[in-house]
LUMMAR-711311 format. One record per residue: x, y negated, z of N, C-alpha, C in turn; residue number from 0; chain. Coordinates in pm, whole numbers. Each point is the difference from the previous one (the first is absolute). Example, Ala and Ser with C-alpha at 12.3 -4.5 7.8 and 13.67 -1.06 7.14 Angstrom:
2
NODE|1319|569|780|-89|-119|0|90|-120|0|0|A
NODE|-35|-105|-72|82|-119|6|-77|-109|73|1|A
This chain:
318
NODE|81|131|-18|-71|-124|11|76|-139|38|0|A
NODE|100|19|41|89|-142|10|89|34|-123|1|A
NODE|22|93|-82|95|-23|-89|-94|-56|-132|2|A
NODE|-136|29|-21|-132|-51|-99|-41|-155|66|3|A
NODE|7|-60|133|3|-86|4|97|-113|-47|4|A
NODE|138|76|8|99|-115|-36|23|54|-160|5|A
NODE|-17|54|-62|-22|14|-166|-107|-72|-46|6|A
NODE|-126|-33|62|-114|-78|-20|60|-135|12|7|A
NODE|38|-38|108|99|-169|18|79|-29|-95|8|A
NODE|76|135|-16|116|-51|-89|-71|-26|-135|9|A
NODE|-67|59|-36|-89|-17|-166|-71|-121|50|10|A
NODE|-2|-19|90|-126|-166|23|108|-91|-21|11|A
NODE|99|6|37|73|-118|4|93|-22|-154|12|A
NODE|-24|118|-51|95|49|-140|-71|-65|-102|13|A
NODE|-169|-8|33|-87|-33|-79|5|-181|2|14|A
NODE|-19|-23|104|27|-140|61|154|-70|-51|15|A
NODE|68|45|-11|107|-41|-79|-6|3|-108|16|A
NODE|-45|109|-91|-15|-24|-120|-87|-97|-53|17|A
NODE|-114|-57|29|-123|-63|20|116|-144|0|18|A
NODE|37|-5|128|91|-159|29|105|-33|-132|19|A
NODE|36|129|-48|123|-11|-114|-105|-35|-127|20|A
NODE|-102|72|-54|-32|-21|-90|-63|-184|19|21|A
NODE|-37|-37|106|-79|-152|31|119|-105|-46|22|A
NODE|143|42|80|87|-50|-51|84|-23|-94|23|A
NODE|17|73|-108|4|64|-116|-139|-135|-104|24|A
NODE|-86|46|16|-142|-53|-44|22|-187|-19|25|A
NODE|66|0|161|-31|-135|18|141|-97|-113|26|A
NODE|115|48|25|125|-24|-29|-3|16|-185|27|A
NODE|-104|74|-30|-27|-7|-205|-71|-101|5|28|A
NODE|-118|-54|43|-33|-78|29|-17|-142|-9|29|A
NODE|118|-5|75|55|-121|33|130|-54|-82|30|A
NODE|47|95|-67|83|-7|-127|-34|-56|-110|31|A
NODE|-146|74|-58|-52|-17|-58|-75|-165|-41|32|A
NODE|-42|-54|157|-49|-75|4|61|-109|173|33|A
NODE|82|-38|-18|59|-97|78|-27|-109|7|34|A
NODE|0|-89|157|-32|-159|-9|-10|-55|-118|35|A
NODE|-56|-79|-49|-17|-87|-44|63|-179|21|36|A
NODE|-43|-34|122|30|-102|39|83|-48|123|37|A
NODE|-4|-98|52|47|-26|165|-59|61|118|38|A
NODE|84|-20|111|-63|32|125|-8|-99|83|39|A
NODE|-11|-56|99|-40|-69|129|-70|53|115|40|A
NODE|79|-37|111|1|82|109|-91|-136|39|41|A
NODE|-110|75|78|-94|-79|69|-103|57|135|42|A
NODE|19|-59|89|-47|61|155|42|148|4|43|A
NODE|114|61|-44|31|120|-7|-4|113|-103|44|A
NODE|-86|-66|-96|-30|108|-95|95|-48|-117|45|A
NODE|47|81|-140|46|-39|-63|-63|-31|-155|46|A
NODE|-58|-83|-9|-62|0|-128|30|-23|-142|47|A
NODE|-51|96|-87|53|-30|-163|-78|-34|-81|48|A
NODE|45|-105|-71|-112|-107|-47|102|-20|-169|49|A
NODE|-112|-48|-62|-9|-41|-147|-21|-148|-57|50|A
NODE|103|-69|-31|0|-164|25|22|-71|-138|51|A
NODE|-100|-33|-71|-4|-9|-177|-33|-156|-20|52|A
NODE|1|-91|-96|-60|-80|-71|-28|-116|95|53|A
NODE|-85|-84|-43|51|-175|86|-125|-45|-49|54|A
NODE|-56|-94|113|-97|-52|24|-75|72|154|55|A
NODE|-166|-73|-17|-60|47|128|32|138|56|56|A
NODE|-4|24|126|54|120|22|-168|107|21|57|A
NODE|67|120|-43|-108|133|3|57|97|81|58|A
NODE|-30|59|100|55|96|67|-119|163|-47|59|A
NODE|65|82|-71|-52|97|15|16|155|73|60|A
NODE|-93|35|79|-40|105|99|-34|125|-14|61|A
NODE|64|99|10|-103|136|-52|-43|71|111|62|A
NODE|-29|135|-52|-170|55|96|103|127|76|63|A
NODE|-82|47|74|66|163|70|33|83|-78|64|A
NODE|153|36|-7|58|92|-42|93|-71|-157|65|A
NODE|-35|-110|-28|64|-75|-111|115|-38|47|66|A
NODE|69|-105|-105|82|-119|-9|-17|-56|-116|67|A
NODE|130|-117|17|-16|-127|-78|-43|36|-177|68|A
NODE|55|162|-20|17|15|-126|-181|25|-49|69|A
NODE|-59|10|87|-152|-10|-105|-13|-102|-42|70|A
NODE|22|-119|36|-2|-116|-86|68|-20|-132|71|A
NODE|68|116|-46|91|-30|-135|-48|10|-130|72|A
NODE|-159|-18|37|-42|-4|-156|22|-125|-80|73|A
NODE|-19|80|-146|67|-123|-90|-50|-114|41|74|A
NODE|-139|-26|-26|-108|-114|27|75|-99|117|75|A
NODE|36|89|111|3|-85|123|161|-53|9|76|A
NODE|82|27|-86|113|-27|-15|-8|-157|-72|77|A
NODE|-62|-36|-53|-31|-130|-77|-25|-133|132|78|A
NODE|-72|65|147|14|-96|79|126|-71|12|79|A
NODE|111|43|-20|137|-43|55|8|-135|-104|80|A
NODE|-79|-5|-110|42|-76|-107|-7|-167|50|81|A
NODE|-81|-7|86|-89|-145|91|3|-9|149|82|A
NODE|21|164|44|4|-42|166|137|78|44|83|A
NODE|-6|-1|170|144|82|24|-115|102|82|84|A
NODE|73|126|-52|-110|97|46|63|130|46|85|A
NODE|-11|0|141|97|93|66|-107|119|23|86|A
NODE|70|116|-42|-41|130|60|35|48|103|87|A
NODE|-73|52|96|80|65|161|-43|157|-11|88|A
NODE|98|43|66|-34|149|64|-21|-53|120|89|A
NODE|-153|24|53|-25|12|111|115|51|146|90|A
NODE|-53|-43|89|114|72|89|-35|173|40|91|A
NODE|162|84|-61|-42|119|38|-20|39|-162|92|A
NODE|-59|-69|-53|-33|69|-152|115|-3|-96|93|A
NODE|-4|49|-141|117|-54|-95|134|34|42|94|A
NODE|68|-66|-6|177|-26|48|-48|-114|143|95|A
NODE|-87|-14|39|-38|-86|154|74|93|109|96|A
NODE|58|-21|82|-30|53|135|-15|-75|72|97|A
NODE|-71|81|139|-117|-40|104|108|95|132|98|A
NODE|-8|-15|95|61|33|145|-81|158|26|99|A
NODE|7|52|38|-28|144|20|-136|-10|67|100|A
NODE|60|-107|141|-155|20|92|-65|-165|-46|101|A
NODE|18|-81|-97|-50|-130|-43|-162|58|-11|102|A
NODE|-101|-62|27|-165|-31|5|32|-47|-205|103|A
NODE|-116|73|-7|-14|10|-159|-136|-123|34|104|A
NODE|-63|-17|70|-168|-26|19|21|-126|-86|105|A
NODE|-115|-41|-68|15|-115|-79|25|-149|29|106|A
NODE|-62|5|136|123|-133|69|173|10|16|107|A
NODE|24|115|-22|145|12|16|39|-18|-101|108|A
NODE|-48|62|-88|58|33|-151|-23|-188|-29|109|A
NODE|-89|-74|24|-70|-128|-86|144|-123|93|110|A
NODE|20|38|90|137|-99|97|120|58|-88|111|A
NODE|19|156|-38|130|-25|-48|-31|-73|-155|112|A
NODE|-104|23|-90|31|-48|-138|3|-180|48|113|A
NODE|-109|-45|105|1|-149|-14|154|-33|40|114|A
NODE|113|66|71|117|-34|30|67|14|-121|115|A
NODE|-20|69|-99|35|-5|-138|-4|-89|-87|116|A
NODE|-116|-18|22|-70|-141|-109|76|-124|102|117|A
NODE|8|-2|122|102|-136|49|121|-17|-46|118|A
NODE|45|123|5|148|27|-66|31|-19|-101|119|A
NODE|-118|34|-79|75|-47|-161|-30|-131|-30|120|A
NODE|-88|-85|89|-63|-118|-24|-130|-52|-122|121|A
NODE|-40|119|26|-156|52|-133|-60|-144|59|122|A
NODE|13|-48|81|-181|-78|58|-112|55|15|123|A
NODE|-105|7|-73|-96|29|12|-57|93|-134|124|A
NODE|54|109|-67|-23|37|-72|-116|80|-8|125|A
NODE|-19|55|-151|-139|67|-26|44|138|33|126|A
NODE|-108|94|39|59|87|72|-77|107|-59|127|A
NODE|63|98|-98|-65|85|-65|-17|175|75|128|A
NODE|-97|11|59|4|161|98|-94|69|-86|129|A
NODE|44|96|-26|-49|126|-66|-77|138|111|130|A
NODE|-64|25|21|-80|95|120|58|-33|117|131|A
NODE|90|122|51|39|-93|141|71|-97|-2|132|A
NODE|97|-47|-111|44|-129|-19|-118|-114|31|133|A
NODE|-109|30|-70|-98|-81|37|-80|-55|111|134|A
NODE|44|148|94|-17|-55|183|87|-55|81|135|A
NODE|144|0|-81|79|-89|71|-40|-113|-57|136|A
NODE|0|-28|-137|19|-135|-56|-158|-117|122|137|A
NODE|-81|71|44|-111|-19|62|46|-29|94|138|A
NODE|111|105|95|70|-55|108|81|-117|39|139|A
NODE|71|-19|-137|53|-123|-13|-45|-83|35|140|A
NODE|-116|-26|-103|-84|-126|27|-17|-55|65|141|A
NODE|-98|109|104|-54|-23|160|123|-26|115|142|A
NODE|87|86|-38|121|-28|110|104|-111|-30|143|A
NODE|42|-35|-88|73|-49|-43|-19|-83|-102|144|A
NODE|-62|-139|-20|-90|-66|-110|92|-85|-57|145|A
NODE|107|19|65|119|-123|-39|109|70|-129|146|A
NODE|-33|99|-26|36|112|-95|-78|-23|-97|147|A
NODE|-133|9|23|-65|26|-115|-102|-79|-93|148|A
NODE|47|-56|-121|-99|-60|-102|-144|67|-41|149|A
NODE|4|107|-9|-93|58|-61|-2|171|-18|150|A
NODE|-103|51|-19|31|177|-11|-86|52|-128|151|A
NODE|98|37|-70|-46|76|-146|-5|168|74|152|A
NODE|-133|32|68|-11|127|23|-51|146|-140|153|A
NODE|76|71|3|-29|102|-103|-14|135|85|154|A
NODE|-161|39|-22|-90|121|59|103|22|134|155|A
NODE|-25|-99|76|54|-46|111|-131|109|113|156|A
NODE|91|35|155|-42|28|78|-28|-96|110|157|A
NODE|-126|-37|1|-86|-85|102|-81|26|105|158|A
NODE|-38|121|-7|-122|71|126|118|117|98|159|A
NODE|-72|10|94|64|147|74|-33|88|-93|160|A
NODE|76|94|26|-43|115|-79|7|118|99|161|A
NODE|-164|96|-35|-5|94|141|57|155|-69|162|A
NODE|5|-18|-158|66|120|-23|111|-35|-117|163|A
NODE|92|109|50|111|-30|-127|-33|122|-128|164|A
NODE|29|-60|-124|-21|58|-134|90|112|46|165|A
NODE|-55|148|-63|72|104|17|130|4|-16|166|A
NODE|45|-39|-114|123|15|-3|116|-25|74|167|A
NODE|5|-137|49|19|-45|105|-7|49|125|168|A
NODE|-91|114|43|-27|28|128|131|74|54|169|A
NODE|56|57|-132|147|56|87|128|-118|58|170|A
NODE|-56|-99|-39|110|-120|76|-37|-28|141|171|A
NODE|-126|47|81|-70|-31|129|93|48|99|172|A
NODE|105|17|53|94|33|69|54|-99|113|173|A
NODE|-91|46|95|40|-124|126|125|-38|70|174|A
NODE|61|126|26|150|19|83|67|-29|-144|175|A
NODE|144|-109|18|91|-48|-49|83|142|-33|176|A
NODE|55|56|125|76|118|-41|-51|97|-89|177|A
NODE|-132|41|12|-62|130|-96|-14|-93|-165|178|A
NODE|-13|-99|10|23|-127|-143|83|14|-38|179|A
NODE|145|17|86|127|9|-67|42|158|-25|180|A
NODE|-69|99|44|5|133|22|-70|33|-170|181|A
NODE|-72|-44|-44|-112|25|-91|88|-78|-143|182|A
NODE|10|-114|91|81|-39|-153|144|58|-89|183|A
NODE|20|28|108|125|71|-30|52|153|2|184|A
NODE|-166|53|-31|-2|168|-35|-109|23|-86|185|A
NODE|-138|-5|19|-77|67|-126|-33|-165|-72|186|A
NODE|-5|-95|54|-56|-171|-55|24|10|-168|187|A
NODE|146|63|-29|15|-35|-120|-60|108|-106|188|A
NODE|45|120|45|-60|114|-96|-128|-75|-8|189|A
NODE|-107|11|130|-128|-50|10|-56|-70|-123|190|A
NODE|70|-121|4|-33|-117|-89|88|45|-135|191|A
NODE|19|90|-44|48|46|-125|-106|100|-87|192|A
NODE|-42|86|141|-108|85|-38|-129|-81|-53|193|A
NODE|-47|-83|113|-116|-79|19|17|-149|-120|194|A
NODE|50|5|-50|45|-113|-57|-135|-41|-96|195|A
NODE|-16|101|-99|-139|-41|-76|-163|-18|75|196|A
NODE|24|44|105|-135|-12|67|8|-129|77|197|A
NODE|135|-69|30|-3|-126|60|-35|-101|-102|198|A
NODE|71|46|-126|-2|-124|-63|-131|8|-71|199|A
NODE|-63|97|-38|-177|30|-7|-89|-105|44|200|A
NODE|55|-12|134|-76|-86|143|38|-142|-74|201|A
NODE|170|-32|10|15|-155|36|-19|-82|-95|202|A
NODE|32|90|-148|7|-63|-129|-178|14|-83|203|A
NODE|-70|119|73|-127|38|-107|-86|-127|14|204|A
NODE|-108|15|-86|-15|49|-128|122|-38|-133|205|A
NODE|54|-83|85|122|-66|-124|87|120|14|206|A
NODE|124|-6|-144|103|132|-43|96|-20|110|207|A
NODE|105|31|5|81|-23|96|136|-23|-157|208|A
NODE|26|-124|9|146|-72|-79|64|121|2|209|A
NODE|64|43|-119|93|125|-13|122|-62|24|210|A
NODE|20|-135|22|120|-99|56|19|-14|156|211|A
NODE|-120|50|75|-14|-45|115|120|53|130|212|A
NODE|19|121|-31|121|61|83|121|-98|12|213|A
NODE|44|-28|-111|118|-63|-48|-11|-178|16|214|A
NODE|-57|-63|-142|-17|-89|5|-120|-86|115|215|A
NODE|-101|51|94|-14|-55|104|9|112|168|216|A
NODE|111|76|-65|49|22|118|-44|119|116|217|A
NODE|-99|12|-49|-125|126|2|116|126|70|218|A
NODE|133|42|18|79|95|-13|29|-39|136|219|A
NODE|20|-156|32|66|17|166|-78|58|91|220|A
NODE|-143|-20|-18|-83|100|115|72|146|26|221|A
NODE|78|60|-48|34|134|-24|68|15|104|222|A
NODE|44|-149|65|134|14|83|-73|-6|152|223|A
NODE|100|106|63|-74|12|184|-44|-141|102|224|A
NODE|128|-99|-87|-44|-132|87|-171|-53|-78|225|A
NODE|-1|-43|-112|-92|35|-67|-172|56|94|226|A
NODE|33|112|35|-108|69|108|-8|-62|101|227|A
NODE|149|-31|47|-16|-43|157|-88|-122|21|228|A
NODE|58|-105|-94|-65|-116|-6|-137|-21|-30|229|A
NODE|-78|61|-125|-143|34|-28|-70|40|155|230|A
NODE|74|84|50|-63|68|89|-78|-87|142|231|A
NODE|128|-76|46|36|-141|85|-80|-65|-36|232|A
NODE|-24|-57|-160|-110|-103|-4|-94|44|-1|233|A
NODE|-54|119|-65|-128|53|62|-68|28|92|234|A
NODE|72|61|90|-22|6|139|-5|-126|90|235|A
NODE|31|-136|-32|5|-73|85|-101|-176|-61|236|A
NODE|-57|65|-114|-85|-99|-90|-128|-54|87|237|A
NODE|-37|107|78|-147|-80|86|67|-42|126|238|A
NODE|88|-44|30|50|-11|118|-30|-127|5|239|A
NODE|0|-85|-97|-42|-163|4|-106|-33|-119|240|A
NODE|-44|125|-33|-97|-72|-131|-134|-31|46|241|A
NODE|-58|73|139|-99|-86|60|-23|-137|26|242|A
NODE|108|-24|50|21|-117|45|29|-122|-121|243|A
NODE|56|64|-78|32|-92|-133|-156|-25|-66|244|A
NODE|-67|74|-20|-127|12|-87|-108|-109|83|245|A
NODE|10|0|120|-65|-94|79|24|-156|-17|246|A
NODE|136|-54|-83|52|-118|-39|6|-37|-98|247|A
NODE|-46|87|-123|49|-31|-98|-89|-114|-97|248|A
NODE|-120|-9|88|-77|-140|-45|75|-115|37|249|A
NODE|101|-16|100|102|-150|-1|92|19|-54|250|A
NODE|31|74|-133|105|-30|-108|-71|-139|-81|251|A
NODE|103|-80|-5|-27|-133|-67|92|17|-181|252|A
NODE|87|83|0|40|-37|-130|-71|78|-87|253|A
NODE|45|-51|-121|-86|97|-155|30|151|9|254|A
NODE|-109|96|2|15|168|1|-99|13|-132|255|A
NODE|68|116|-25|-58|87|-155|43|113|12|256|A
NODE|-116|69|-34|1|155|-28|-29|48|-156|257|A
NODE|156|110|-16|-50|72|-100|-46|117|38|258|A
NODE|-131|73|-74|5|123|65|-86|85|-108|259|A
NODE|59|156|0|-37|74|-79|-136|64|30|260|A
NODE|-158|15|-86|-75|49|73|-1|144|25|261|A
NODE|101|113|-59|25|110|-33|102|15|136|262|A
NODE|25|-56|65|123|39|102|-22|109|57|263|A
NODE|48|111|48|-18|129|72|129|-6|128|264|A
NODE|7|-152|46|124|36|92|-86|-115|64|265|A
NODE|-71|-98|-18|-38|-114|110|-143|-32|-124|266|A
NODE|-121|-30|110|-129|-35|-62|41|-147|-40|267|A
NODE|-27|-37|-128|-2|-140|-24|-115|-96|82|268|A
NODE|-126|102|29|-114|-88|54|45|-70|153|269|A
NODE|59|153|72|6|-53|130|131|-71|17|270|A
NODE|116|14|-80|135|-58|6|-33|-153|-121|271|A
NODE|-76|-7|-80|-19|-139|-43|-145|-62|-4|272|A
NODE|-95|37|-19|-124|-42|-1|-5|-60|139|273|A
NODE|16|70|80|-40|-49|187|60|-99|26|274|A
NODE|132|-54|-48|144|-78|18|-64|-107|-36|275|A
NODE|-105|-19|-125|-78|-128|-33|-98|-67|70|276|A
NODE|-58|118|60|-94|-89|98|40|-74|110|277|A
NODE|142|68|44|74|-108|58|66|-122|24|278|A
NODE|33|-4|-200|117|-65|-3|-164|-49|-152|279|A
NODE|-56|-65|42|-75|-29|-133|77|-35|-123|280|A
NODE|125|-106|9|62|-60|-94|97|108|-57|281|A
NODE|12|111|37|76|131|-49|-22|26|-179|282|A
NODE|87|-9|-72|41|39|-126|-77|122|-42|283|A
NODE|-47|76|-7|4|169|8|-71|50|-118|284|A
NODE|123|14|-116|-5|50|-115|28|188|-11|285|A
NODE|-77|33|-47|-26|183|-11|36|10|-98|286|A
NODE|57|134|-36|52|65|-76|-79|108|-61|287|A
NODE|-121|66|-107|-72|93|-11|81|152|13|288|A
NODE|-27|35|43|57|160|-26|117|-30|24|289|A
NODE|58|-37|71|168|-8|12|35|55|158|290|A
NODE|107|40|-16|39|66|140|99|-43|60|291|A
NODE|17|1|114|92|-6|119|183|-110|-58|292|A
NODE|20|81|-101|150|-77|-32|1|-93|-116|293|A
NODE|-85|-112|43|-13|-64|-133|120|-93|-16|294|A
NODE|97|-62|71|130|-7|-19|83|94|-67|295|A
NODE|-54|89|-39|121|83|-114|-145|37|-112|296|A
NODE|-119|24|57|-53|24|-163|-66|-78|-60|297|A
NODE|-41|-137|57|-65|-102|-71|66|-153|44|298|A
NODE|174|7|-46|86|-112|20|-63|-137|-40|299|A
NODE|-47|4|-124|-56|-119|-60|-107|-64|44|300|A
NODE|-62|107|57|-181|-63|109|88|-49|96|301|A
NODE|91|71|67|113|-25|97|64|-150|56|302|A
NODE|30|20|-124|97|-129|-37|-107|-128|-25|303|A
NODE|-77|-20|-64|-103|-69|-44|-79|-48|160|304|A
NODE|-30|94|100|-42|-32|101|124|-24|99|305|A
NODE|101|-31|-26|89|-40|59|-4|-187|-17|306|A
NODE|37|-3|-114|-17|-114|-26|-85|-91|43|307|A
NODE|-135|65|-16|-128|-94|48|46|-37|139|308|A
NODE|23|86|47|66|-17|207|54|-109|-41|309|A
NODE|172|5|-51|58|-81|5|-36|-192|-21|310|A
NODE|-71|0|-86|-59|-85|-59|-90|-51|159|311|A
NODE|-71|88|20|-106|-66|115|113|-52|133|312|A
NODE|86|115|-5|125|-55|96|56|-143|-10|313|A
NODE|35|-25|-134|64|-165|-32|-115|-76|6|314|A
NODE|-130|-8|-27|-100|-83|2|-25|-27|138|315|A
NODE|-30|103|101|-5|-26|160|79|-74|58|316|A
NODE|138|17|-68|121|-55|55|9|-164|28|317|A
């Protein structure tokens, strides 16, 4: 019996080591193919990775859960740099940005870090473009750090408390940091590879997944253990601040716009878009008929026109 127990423990350790080695190898291959594109700035203990291009009124792009700044790499969006200073940011812990292991991922904590980033770069009050969870972060910035926000252009944003997690993301709900780290460095990467089609079907559907998404838009970066750990940390923390934020949305004074797909399979456009207009009557709400959640990738021209319209509102309000 003792011999059998030793054999089982040895086999388990060997399997764990093999999964960790595979995860490490995959991460190195992905990072070699998609290295950092921009600069790094230390803010409040986090090392933030960002790309800063163009000249003119500033626009800050903030991606969603499990994403990174390359989610905004659509051909149409690149023209924003012709007449604006455009800064695309990897949120704390996401992409190539690093967040301390024990740091809070609550929206208020992330907003404080991003506000420090805005002040450090001297951006004044930029237009904040936030996609999905990045939309919730943009709203938090407007509430907690109004001196850092000139307006909000929200793309399929999270604006309500979520009672249920979409099925493909339920694997991310791990409350223990240590368990999260263990899963990240063992089964997360092979599971991400195995479940890729299912997850993409939900995140993009009913739109097709662009063939260049893994490379041009950085989709492959989600295969790294660090990406799983960060996404799980963000997801488990999102409702810490959300109820209090929702109660304050009516106090936002800057121009706010929302672009939402009516067939979004991740966030309901009615609960997270139409409902906000009841609180903010001046909200500029535009619906994209039949579009899914990843409109910065699948509808770059529509997204570009929306961002430009909101940028004009910020200029007029300023």
